[in-house]
C-alpha positions in Angstrom: 95.0 90.5 42.4 96.1 93.2 44.7 94.6 96.6 43.7 97.5 98.4 45.0 99.7 97.1 42.2 101.7 100.0 40.9 100.6 101.4 37.5 103.3 101.8 34.9 104.2 105.4 34.2 102.2 106.8 31.4 104.0 107.9 28.2 102.9 110.2 25.4 100.8 109.1 22.5 102.9 108.1 19.6 105.7 106.8 21.8 106.1 103.1 22.4 103.8 101.9 25.2 105.2 98.7 26.6 103.2 96.1 28.5 104.5 93.8 31.2 104.9 90.3 29.9 104.5 91.3 26.2 104.5 88.4 23.9 107.3 88.6 21.4 106.1 88.3 17.8 108.2 85.5 16.3 109.9 86.1 13.0 107.8 84.5 10.3 108.8 83.5 6.8 106.6 83.5 3.8 107.0 82.2 0.3 105.6 85.2 -1.7 106.2 88.9 -1.3 103.6 91.6 -1.4 104.2 95.3 -1.1 101.2 97.3 0.2 100.8 100.8 1.4 97.8 102.5 3.0 96.4 105.3 1.0 96.9 107.9 3.7 98.4 111.3 3.2 98.6 112.0 6.9 94.8 112.3 7.0 92.9 110.6 9.8 90.8 107.5 8.9 87.2 106.8 9.6 86.3 104.0 12.0 85.5 101.3 9.6 85.6 97.6 9.6 89.2 97.5 8.3 92.0 99.2 6.5 92.1 101.0 3.2 95.2 100.1 1.3 96.6 100.9 -2.1 99.4 99.2 -4.1 102.3 101.4 -5.0 104.8 101.0 -7.8 108.4 100.4 -6.7 110.6 97.7 -5.2 109.7 95.9 -2.1 113.0 96.8 -0.5 112.5 100.5 -1.0 109.0 100.4 0.4 110.1 98.3 3.4 112.9 100.8 4.0 110.4 103.7 3.9 108.0 101.9 6.3 110.6 101.5 9.0 109.3 104.8 10.4 105.7 103.6 10.6 103.8 102.6 13.7 103.7 99.1 15.1 101.0 97.8 17.5 102.9 98.5 20.7 103.0 102.2 19.7 99.2 102.4 20.0 98.7 100.2 23.1 98.0 96.9 21.3 100.0 94.3 23.1 97.9 91.5 24.7 96.2 88.3 23.6 93.5 86.3 25.3 94.2 82.8 24.0 97.1 80.5 24.9 97.6 78.8 21.5 100.9 79.1 19.6 100.8 81.7 16.8 101.7 81.0 13.2 102.5 83.0 10.1 100.3 83.8 7.1 99.8 86.5 4.5 96.8 88.8 4.9 95.3 90.5 1.9 97.9 89.1 -0.6 95.1 89.8 -3.1 92.3 92.2 -2.5 89.9 89.3 -3.3 91.2 87.6 -0.1 89.1 90.0 2.0 85.4 90.0 1.4 82.9 92.1 3.4 79.1 91.8 3.4 77.1 94.3 5.3 74.6 93.0 7.8 71.4 95.1 7.4 69.5 96.6 10.3 67.1 93.7 10.0 70.0 91.3 10.6 70.2 90.0 7.0 73.6 89.6 5.3 73.4 91.8 2.2 74.2 90.1 -1.2 74.2 91.2 -4.8 72.1 88.5 -6.4 69.7 90.3 -8.8 70.5 92.8 -11.5 66.9 93.1 -12.8 64.7 96.2 -12.7 61.7 95.9 -10.3 58.4 95.3 -12.1 56.7 98.2 -10.5 59.2 100.5 -12.1 58.3 99.4 -15.6 54.6 99.8 -14.8 55.1 103.2 -13.4 57.2 104.3 -16.4 54.6 103.0 -18.8 51.9 105.0 -17.0 53.7 108.3 -17.3 52.4 110.9 -19.7 53.7 110.5 -23.2 55.5 113.8 -23.4 57.3 113.0 -20.1 58.2 109.4 -21.0 59.3 109.4 -24.6 60.4 106.2 -26.3 64.0 105.4 -26.3 64.1 103.4 -29.6 67.8 102.9 -30.4 67.1 103.2 -34.1 67.3 106.9 -33.8 71.1 106.5 -33.7 73.2 105.2 -36.5 75.7 102.4 -35.9 78.6 104.9 -36.5 77.1 107.3 -34.0 76.7 104.5 -31.4 80.4 103.6 -32.0 81.5 107.2 -31.4 79.3 107.5 -28.3 80.5 104.2 -26.8 84.2 105.3 -27.2 83.3 108.6 -25.5 81.5 106.8 -22.7 84.3 104.4 -22.0 86.8 107.2 -21.4 88.7 106.6 -24.6 88.0 110.2 -25.6 86.8 111.7 -22.3 87.8 115.3 -23.0 86.1 115.5 -26.3 82.5 115.3 -27.5 80.3 113.9 -30.2 78.2 116.2 -32.3 75.0 114.8 -34.1 73.0 116.9 -36.5 69.5 117.2 -35.2 66.1 117.1 -36.9 64.1 120.3 -37.2 61.4 118.6 -35.1 61.9 119.2 -31.4 60.2 115.9 -30.6 62.7 113.9 -32.8 65.6 115.7 -31.1 64.1 114.8 -27.8 64.2 111.1 -28.9 67.9 111.4 -29.7 68.7 113.1 -26.3 66.8 110.3 -24.5 68.4 107.5 -26.5 71.9 108.8 -25.7 71.3 109.2 -22.0 69.5 105.8 -21.7 72.0 103.8 -23.8 75.2 105.5 -22.7 75.0 106.4 -18.9 77.6 108.9 -18.0 77.0 111.0 -21.1 75.1 114.3 -21.0 73.7 116.1 -24.0 72.9 119.7 -25.1 71.3 121.2 -28.2 73.4 123.9 -29.9 72.8 126.0 -33.0 75.5 126.6 -35.6 75.2 128.2 -39.0 71.4 128.0 -38.7 71.5 124.3 -38.0 70.8 122.5 -34.7 73.2 119.9 -33.3 73.0 117.6 -30.4 76.3 117.6 -28.5 77.1 114.6 -26.3 79.9 114.9 -23.8 81.2 113.0 -20.8 79.9 114.2 -17.4 83.3 113.7 -15.9 85.1 115.6 -18.7 85.7 119.2 -17.5 87.2 120.5 -20.7 84.4 119.1 -22.7 81.8 120.6 -20.4 83.5 124.0 -20.8 83.6 123.8 -24.6 79.9 123.0 -24.9 79.2 125.7 -22.3 76.9 123.5 -20.3 75.9 125.0 -16.9 72.2 124.1 -16.8 71.1 121.4 -14.4 69.6 118.2 -15.9 65.9 118.3 -16.5 63.7 116.9 -13.7 62.5 113.4 -14.6 58.9 112.1 -14.1 58.5 110.5 -10.6 55.2 108.7 -9.8 53.6 109.8 -6.6 53.1 106.2 -5.4 56.8 105.3 -5.8 59.1 105.7 -2.8 61.4 108.8 -3.2 64.6 106.8 -2.6 65.9 104.0 -4.8 67.8 101.6 -2.6 70.3 99.3 -4.2 73.2 96.9 -3.4 76.6 98.1 -4.3 79.3 95.5 -5.1 82.7 97.0 -5.4 86.3 95.8 -5.8 89.4 97.6 -4.6 87.7 100.9 -4.1 86.5 102.6 -0.9 82.9 103.7 -0.4 83.4 107.4 -1.0 85.4 106.9 -4.1 82.7 104.6 -5.4 80.0 107.2 -4.6 82.0 109.9 -6.3 82.2 107.8 -9.5 78.4 107.2 -9.4 77.9 111.0 -8.8 79.9 111.9 -11.9 78.1 109.5 -14.1 74.7 110.6 -12.9 75.5 114.3 -12.5 74.5 114.3 -8.9 76.0 115.8 -5.7 77.6 113.0 -3.6 75.4 113.9 -0.7 72.3 112.7 -2.7 73.6 109.2 -1.7 73.2 107.7 1.8 74.7 104.5 3.4 75.0 102.8 6.7 78.8 102.4 6.9 82.0 102.9 5.0 83.8 99.8 3.7 87.4 98.8 3.0 89.2 99.8 0.0 91.5 96.9 -0.5 88.7 94.3 -0.5 85.6 93.1 -2.2 82.6 94.6 -0.4 78.8 94.5 -0.6 76.6 97.1 1.0 73.3 98.9 0.7 73.1 102.4 -0.8 70.1 104.8 -1.2 69.8 107.7 -3.7 67.1 110.3 -4.0 64.8 110.2 -7.0 67.0 108.3 -9.4 65.3 105.4 -11.2 66.5 101.8 -10.9 66.6 101.7 -14.7 69.1 104.6 -14.8 71.2 103.0 -12.1 71.2 99.6 -13.8 72.5 101.1 -17.1 75.6 102.1 -15.2 76.6 98.4 -15.1 77.5 98.6 -18.8 80.3 101.1 -18.3 81.6 100.9 -14.7 84.7 98.9 -13.8 84.9 97.2 -10.4 81.4 98.3 -9.5 78.1 96.5 -9.9 74.6 97.7 -8.8 71.6 95.5 -8.2 68.8 94.4 -5.9 66.9 97.6 -6.6 63.8 98.7 -4.6 62.0 101.9 -3.8 61.5 103.1 -0.2 60.4 106.3 1.5 63.5 106.8 3.6 67.3 107.2 3.1 69.9 105.2 5.0 71.6 106.5 8.1 75.2 105.9 9.3 75.3 103.3 12.0 72.0 101.7 11.3 73.6 98.4 10.2 73.9 95.5 12.6 77.5 94.7 11.5 79.6 93.1 8.8 80.2 89.5 7.7 83.8 88.8 6.7 85.2 86.1 4.5 89.0 86.2 4.8 91.7 84.1 3.2 95.1 84.0 4.9 97.5 82.5 2.4 100.6 80.5 2.9 100.0 79.6 6.5 102.6 77.8 8.5 100.4 76.4 11.3 99.4 72.8 11.5 95.8 71.7 11.3 95.8 71.2 15.0 97.1 74.8 15.6 94.5 76.2 13.3 91.8 74.3 15.0 92.9 75.5 18.5 93.2 79.1 17.3 89.8 79.2 15.6 88.1 77.4 18.5 89.4 80.0 20.9 88.2 82.8 18.6 84.8 81.3 18.4 84.4 80.6 22.1 86.4 83.4 23.8 86.8 86.0 21.1 89.4 88.7 20.9 90.4 92.0 22.6 88.3 94.7 21.0 91.2 97.0 20.2 91.0 99.9 17.8 93.0 98.6 14.7 96.1 100.2 13.2 94.2 102.0 10.4 92.8 104.2 13.1 96.2 105.9 13.6 97.5 106.6 10.1 100.6 105.3 8.4 103.2 108.1 8.5 105.7 109.0 11.1 103.3 111.6 12.6 100.4 109.5 14.1 97.0 111.0 14.0 96.6 110.8 17.8 99.5 113.3 18.3 97.5 115.8 16.3 94.4 114.9 18.4 96.3 115.5 21.6 97.5 118.9 20.4 93.9 119.9 19.5 92.7 118.9 23.0 95.5 120.9 24.5 94.5 123.9 22.4 98.0 124.0 20.9 97.1 125.1 17.4 100.6 126.0 16.3 101.6 122.4 17.0 98.5 121.2 15.1 99.7 123.0 12.0 103.3 121.9 12.6 102.3 118.2 13.0 100.2 118.2 9.8 102.5 120.1 7.5 106.0 119.4 8.7 108.4 117.1 6.7 108.4 113.6 7.9 110.4 110.4 7.2 108.7 107.4 5.7 106.3 106.6 2.9 104.8 109.7 1.2 103.7 110.8 -2.2 106.3 113.0 -3.9 104.0 116.0 -4.2 103.4 115.9 -0.5 107.1 115.8 0.2 107.6 118.9 -2.0 104.7 120.6 -0.3 106.1 119.9 3.2 109.6 121.0 2.2 108.2 124.3 0.8 106.3 124.9 4.0 109.3 124.2 6.2 111.5 126.6 4.1 109.1 129.5 3.6 106.1 129.1 6.0 104.2 130.5 3.0 100.8 128.7 2.7 100.3 129.9 -0.9 103.7 128.6 -2.1 103.2 125.3 -0.3 99.6 124.9 -1.7 101.0 125.3 -5.3 103.0 122.1 -4.8 99.8 120.1 -4.4 98.0 118.9 -7.6 95.0 117.8 -5.5 93.9 120.5 -3.0 91.3 118.3 -1.4 93.7 116.4 0.8 93.9 117.5 4.5 97.2 119.4 3.9 95.6 121.2 1.0 92.5 122.2 2.9 94.5 123.4 5.8 96.9 125.5 3.6 93.8 126.9 1.8 92.4 127.9 5.1 95.7 129.6 6.1 95.7 131.5 2.8 92.2 132.7 3.3 92.3 133.5 7.1 95.9 134.0 7.8 98.5 132.2 10.0 97.2 134.0 13.1 93.7 132.5 12.7 94.5 128.8 12.8 91.3 127.6 14.4 89.2 129.1 11.5 91.7 127.8 8.9 91.6 124.4 10.4 87.8 124.5 10.2 88.1 124.2 6.4 89.0 120.5 6.8 85.8 118.5 6.8 84.3 117.9 10.3 84.6 114.2 10.2 88.3 114.4 9.4 88.9 116.9 12.2 87.0 114.8 14.7 88.9 111.7 13.7 92.1 113.3 15.1 90.6 113.6 18.6 88.9 110.2 18.3 92.3 108.7 17.5 93.7 110.1 20.7 90.8 108.6 22.7 91.4 105.3 20.9 95.1 105.1 21.9 94.1 105.8 25.5 91.5 103.1 25.4 93.8 100.5 23.8 96.5 101.3 26.4 94.2 101.0 29.4 92.5 97.8 28.2 96.0 96.2 27.8 96.7 97.2 31.4 93.3 95.8 32.5 93.9 92.4 30.8 97.5 92.3 32.2 96.3 93.1 35.7 93.2 90.9 36.0 93.2 88.6 33.0 89.8 87.3 31.8 87.9 87.5 35.1 85.4 90.2 36.1 86.7 92.0 39.3 85.5 94.5 41.8 85.7 98.0 40.3 85.1 96.9 36.7 82.3 98.6 34.7 79.2 96.9 33.1 76.4 98.6 31.1 72.8 98.7 32.5 70.9 100.1 29.6 73.1 103.1 28.5 74.5 103.8 32.0 77.7 102.3 33.4 77.6 100.5 36.7 80.6 99.8 39.0 80.7 96.1 40.1 81.0 95.3 43.7 83.0 92.2 44.8 79.9 90.2 45.1 78.4 91.3 41.7 81.7 90.6 40.0 81.2 86.9 40.7 78.1 86.7 38.6 79.7 88.5 35.5 82.1 87.4 32.9 84.8 89.4 30.9 82.3 89.6 28.1 80.1 91.9 30.2 82.9 94.3 31.0 83.2 97.7 29.3 86.0 100.3 29.5 85.5 104.0 28.9 86.9 106.3 26.2 87.9 109.5 28.1 85.3 112.2 28.2 83.2 114.5 30.4 80.2 112.1 30.5 81.7 108.8 31.6 82.8 107.1 34.8 86.0 105.1 35.2 86.8 101.8 36.9 87.6 102.2 40.6 90.5 99.8 40.6 94.0 100.9 39.9 93.6 100.8 36.1 91.0 103.5 36.4 93.6 105.7 38.0 95.8 105.0 35.0 93.5 107.1 32.8 94.1 110.2 35.0 97.8 109.6 35.0 98.1 109.1 31.3 96.0 112.2 30.4 97.9 114.3 33.0 101.2 113.2 31.4 99.8 114.4 28.1 98.9 117.8 29.5 95.2 117.1 29.8 92.8 117.4 32.7 90.5 114.3 32.9 88.0 116.4 35.0 87.7 119.0 32.3 87.2 117.4 28.9 85.0 120.1 27.6 86.8 122.1 25.0 86.3 125.8 24.4 85.4 124.8 20.8 82.3 122.6 21.0 83.3 120.2 18.2 86.3 119.0 20.2 84.5 118.5 23.6 84.7 114.8 24.3 81.7 113.2 26.0 83.3 109.8 26.0 81.7 106.4 25.4 81.9 102.8 26.6 83.3 99.9 24.6 83.3 96.3 25.3 86.7 94.8 26.3 86.2 91.5 24.4 84.2 90.7 21.3 83.0 87.2 20.5 82.4 86.9 16.7 79.2 85.1 15.5 78.8 82.8 12.5 82.4 81.5 12.8 83.5 78.8 10.4 86.8 77.9 8.8 88.6 75.5 6.6 92.2 74.9 5.5 92.5 74.7 1.7 95.3 73.8 -0.6 96.0 75.1 -4.1 98.7 75.3 -6.8 98.2 78.7 -8.5 98.9 81.6 -6.2 97.1 84.0 -8.6 93.7 82.5 -8.5 90.9 83.9 -6.3 90.0 81.6 -3.4 86.6 83.1 -2.8 83.4 82.7 -4.9 82.2 86.3 -5.0 78.6 87.5 -5.5 79.5 88.8 -9.0 81.0 85.5 -10.1 77.9 83.7 -8.9 75.5 86.1 -10.7 77.7 85.7 -13.9 77.4 81.9 -13.3 81.2 81.6 -13.2 82.4 78.3 -11.5 83.6 78.3 -7.9 87.4 77.9 -7.3 88.5 74.3 -7.3 91.1 73.3 -4.7 93.7 70.6 -5.0 94.1 68.6 -1.8 97.8 67.9 -2.8 98.4 71.6 -3.7 101.8 73.1 -2.7 100.2 76.2 -1.0 98.0 76.1 2.1 95.6 78.8 3.1 93.1 79.4 6.0 89.7 80.5 4.8 87.6 81.8 7.7 84.2 83.5 8.0 82.8 85.5 10.9 80.4 88.3 11.7 81.2 91.4 13.8 79.2 94.3 15.2 79.8 97.8 13.9 83.0 99.7 14.9 85.0 96.5 15.5 88.1 95.6 13.5 88.4 92.3 11.6 92.2 92.7 11.7 92.1 92.5 15.5 90.2 89.1 15.2 92.8 87.9 12.7 95.6 89.1 14.9 94.3 86.9 17.8 94.3 83.9 15.4 97.8 84.4 14.0 99.4 86.2 17.0 101.2 88.5 14.6 101.5 92.3 14.5 99.0 93.6 11.9 100.8 96.9 11.3 101.9 97.7 7.8 105.5 98.1 9.0 105.5 94.5 10.4 103.4 93.0 7.6 105.9 94.5 5.1 108.8 93.0 6.9 106.9 89.7 7.0 106.0 89.7 3.3 109.5 90.6 2.2 111.3 87.9 4.2 111.2 85.6 1.2 110.9 86.8 -2.3 110.4 84.4 -5.2 
């Protein structure tokens, strides 16, 4: 194709970016409705395998109306497909159990929860501990009535209260009671108090702030015996349902009375899904972790082992997905053609919709303002009122800010000050409205960086769509390939020996090179239209200096398999989960004559790729919440 082909005029991020020859997404009809909303208060999202979503109360009509202000794929440069099969409709994540993610460890093994037992070496190490440091935990030291009261307290039935047990004069016997409570009722803490000359053991919930205050506990828990020959980190497999990784770690932290940063992991996982991943925690025994299985909901811990190292972000090899797409309209032949194409050719490695937020102010707009050093606009974009789906307290906060520009008054409208808006307002209260850079710094670094990464992502998506539109699935002169960690520009002769699967495209930054064909020039034009200089991507604030990176244009999933299943009950789970297997629950049974059809597919992806983009290629449907809401509310039974 002629390299002199004119490049479409760039437009600003957040505005609709059309592509020549866009495929119109056909109107699809479904039998069941589902109303879903991403749990996003305007805060940027981490790059994870797929979206974090949360069900909201309320009618489907009102939610669909609110989401009319949300983004669609065209807004963030997602507009091309690589296969020529005809798309078909289906419902993604009708139930959170329709989306199952297993981490692939750095050794290349799919991580499963299949063992809840305590490692033998733990029991040996514990029995070898000195008697005074390893007292017996005989449950007979507690009466049945006391156990009942403690169990109610543990299960949150009486979270803001406490249970008081009169203690023996002997310190050793009181120690037995303390140990028995902590061992049998994870999540409870104890303290000895003296009243009217008598000693009492007071048990309270670690997550109950009022109870903690009443028993005046401020002391850190005593250090536990830790054998020298045992690895300092307990590694375990975390199985979770409908909860994101940080929420799960916060729950474990409260029950164990630890800081969340005592836990390490290789990647964050979806909220609206069932996920299985490896976690490591410093100097907490497997026995103590295993006891949490008695009182945690939607979380299970197992496959314990001790190692001398924590886990690091990005160490994983990828994720294995098991996805059920319900109520599909495609014929068996259409499904076969779509899945064969996914297996053989793959999909465009777009950044998925969850990268860009769900409100009427996309995260990439904030990122662009940061890169332009326009801090007043940064504050305005984050705090200004906006149409669309928002929690009521956020609406009140934004209205207060618009009316008064008073950060203290606006902050009072927020029950949870830890959201991005709350952290920014707190910074403005502390440092003043004339010191926005410092105030903005109170937002956690990862969240701040996600704004600028979101801007890079929309540029990458847009340029890759242009690359596919201009040259299709053929490597051409001027394309980039990686040689080690360095990018190399292909000559006309070299291009003949490379395929589209070798080609990478850059995220804009000061340490990358760009394709030498006309799509490469498009980067300069797009950034220039956004008020940015592609030759000067170093920011005066080091955190926001963008080095750039390279990302493969196409990804071919591995371990691809699929089947079309039929069933009668839309409420049943269609995946046999690790927890169901360990509980020896039967696998789902399908009825070949069932009135509902679903596509059950499995595939593995490397890190930082989006399963929704693979599914988009199969269905040829817009994966945005806005479009999915319209799809799911077309028919309502």
